N, C-alpha and C positions, 0 to 999 in steps of 0.2 A: 379401694381395693388395691391400688398400685398397679405396677406393670405385671401383666399376665402373659406368659409365653404360650402361644398356640402351636408353635413349631420352633425349630432351632433359630431361624432368622426372621420370625414373625411374632409380634406381640401386640397387645392392646392395652390402653389405659382408659377406663370408664370414668365419666364425670357426670355429676348431676347437672341438669340444665332445664330451666323453665322458659318457655316462649309463649307469651300471651296467656299465661296461666296454665299452659299445658306442660306436664312433666314428661318431657321427651327424652331427657338424657342425651349425652353425646359421647363420642369415642374417638380417641387418638389411635391411629394405626401406626405401628412402629415396624419398619422393615430394614433389616441389614442387607445392603446391596452387595453385588458381586465383588466390589472393590474393598469391602469391609466397612465402608461408611454407612451411616444411618439416615434414612429418610422418614420424616414424620408426615403422614397424610392426615389433613384436617386436625392440626394440633389444637388441643383444648386447654383449659386452665390448669397447667401442670404445676404441681407442688415441687419444692426442692427435692423431696424424696423421689418423686417421679423422674425428675431430670437426672438425678444421680443414677438411678437404675437404668435409664435409657443410655446415659453416657458410658455405662459399663459395657454396653454392647459394641460401642464404637463411636467415633466422632460423628456428631450430627452435622451433615453437610447439605441437607435439602429439607426445606419446609414447603409443604404443598397445600394450596387451597384448591381442592379438586373441582370446585364449581364457584358460582358467583354468590353463594350464600354462606359457605363455611369459611369465613375469613376473620371472625370476631377476635380470635386469640392469636392471629398471625403476628401482629406487631410485638406482642409480649414474648412470643417464642423467638422472634428474631433478636430481641434484646437479650434473651437468656442464652441463645446459642449464636454467639457473635460471628462465628465462621461459616454459618449456614447461608446458602442462597435461597431465594424465594421463587417458587414456581406457581403461577396462577394464570387464569384466563386473562388475556390482555384487557378485556372490558372491565376487569376489576379496578383498573386505574380510575375509572369514572366514579367509583364508590369510595376508593381509598387513594386519593391523589398523592398523599405523602408517602405511600408504601412503595419501596423499590421492588419492581418485579423483574427477575432475571431471565425468565423464559416461561413457556407454557408448561402445564403439568406433565405432558407427554415427554418432556425433555429428561425426566428422571428414569425413563425406561432403560433397561440394560439386558444382559443375557438371561437374567432370571426374572425380570419384571417387565411384563408387556402392558401396554396402555391401549385403551379403546375410548375414543371420543364418541359420545352420543350427541349428534346434531339435532337440529329441528326444534330445539327448546331454547330460544334466545335468552330467557330469563334465568336459565339454569346453567347451560353450557358445561355439563359434567363430563369429566374424564374418569373412567374406572380403570382399575389395575388388576392384572392376573399375576399372582406370585407363583411361578411355575413349580419351584421345589416343593411347596406345600399344597399345591392345587387349590389355591384360595383366590376368590374374587373379592376385591375391596371396593365396595360401593358406598355412596354417601347419601344423597337424597333421591336417587332414582328408585330405590326400593326401601321400604321400612319393614321391621319385624317386631312391632310392639306387642307384648304379651302381658298377662297378669303376673304379679299384682301391679295395679296402677290406680291413682286417685279417680274418683267418680267422674269428675269433669273431663279428665283425660280420656278415660274409657269411652264416655258418651260421645265426645267430639270426634275422637279418632274412629269410632265405629261409623259415624255418619260420614266421615272422610274416607271410609274404606281402607283404613290403615290400622285396625286393631284385631288381634288374634288371626292374622293372616300375613303371609309374606308377599310383597309386591308393591307396585306403585300406588300412592294415595290418589284420591280424586283430584286433589290440588295439583299433584304432579301431572296427572293426565291432562288437566286443563292447560298446562304449560306447553303441550305439544302443538306447535303451530305448523310444522311440516311433518305429517305422519310418515311419509316415505323416508325421510331422513332419520327419524326416530327408529323406524322399523329396521333400516339398514344397520344402525348402531347396535340394536338389540340382537339382530341376526349375527353380527360380527362377534358379539359376546358369546352367543350360543355355540359358535364354532370353536371357542376356546375350551381347553381342558381344565375344568375346575370342579370341585366338589363342595368345599366349604365356602360360605359367603359371610364376610364381615360387613356389617352395616353400621352407619353412624347412629341410628336411632332404633333401639330395640335389641333383641338378643342375636348373638352370632348364630347363624344357621350352620350346624356342624357337618351336614352331609346333604346329598341330593340337591345341590344348589342349582345345577343346570336345569333339572326337571322343574324345580320351584320357580325359576326365572321364566321358563317357557310358559308355565301355567299362569304366572302373574301377568304376562303380556299376551295372553291368548286373545284378548279383545283387539289387539293390534296386529297379531300375526295371522289370525284366521281370516 
């Protein structure tokens, strides 16, 4: 589908992705920052056409692995956008020892882009972003929003995983919570932000009522 602009300075590129036979899809989020440069959050397998459309928005200066899972295409993006710096959790160096990491994901925050780290999940270590001008929350694996259509195996597995036809964390994500107080503090910080739309890495973009949906998805933790 190529680059889709959701707002003047916010876009997405959707990609097919299968993991263990599951058709989850993935999504690159494209943000033009206050200084006119572009940040790619969770860059996926970008085509030449995708890269050209992104470059038309501004020079790509930041490539972000927002957690310890979404890094598969980071090296390819770094090779394509040679002037970009890489921002990722420090612990990613254990999985990608040859990857140069210039700073944590939160380092890309600016006047229009706020970051929120959700702690208490050592195997995930996700940073989420709130793009203030478009009132958009950018999430990765903390919440899914997979909907029909989807292959039978994907529907069946993800229903069992609590991640199909609903917005929120999957059961696998919930199992990663090792410090519930820290996770709750991160979610409460997110809920204090002003956002309406939610961009997820897996599933459909939630166009509105994002704060209410996030609160409902984490009712098991907040109540």
